[in-house]
Steps between C-alpha positions, in 0.01 A plus 500: 500500500365262230192415705423871560515570131252227436207739581564709200487190276179389672344843444566467131322177475211606716286579192546138371356372833197722477186282432379759251785398262497128557148390566374536135801338352430139396772300331478122457862417401805540713683648203242788489545564875878528442456732209259705705762520778767620248267761363435628851882518570555688178219745585646555849850557353364760254302669782810521724723639219226754425477596876876514543551730188230744627654501854848572363349810322308638798697679770404601857543860384253454218243239608185398315167612622277206595140483593404762755815693422725237673860534409634188332881457512507127447167433318389146459396378160141500605523871605667577164227324308237695707645822373421390143158356592303785335701548187251464218573461129223638274461373141388749229380374162614753243297576192755321277446174708814520693488458889688756712586421855525775763505538879188643650715736707872579540715283721588634842860603569544186729363270213751665261790460756415124533494448121829695467655275769397202295642649184152556351279790406129545455516391134464148649137570546438650156 
């Protein structure tokens, strides 16, 4: 059983093995390599908690709509991030010199549901 569960751990670390993430990193000291490893582990832990919280909030009766209208009942973190890919924040400079932040369009119902599941609202953008 332990061996069969290893694949899920390996899948989580797959992005670390991707040459895209590791080729350009150049560290001379072993201490820096160790720190980089800890940072990757911390990032992975945050990513997994994020994914888990969203998955707990999404039910098979009310799935998210993914690309192409696919139903997502257990969305990956990557699929969740893709749903927010085109959220744009626009900055307006007001006559009094203040800067006002606003979204270029309203969030979709699925985007709002995800934020709600994370205990957030769209004010995090503005």
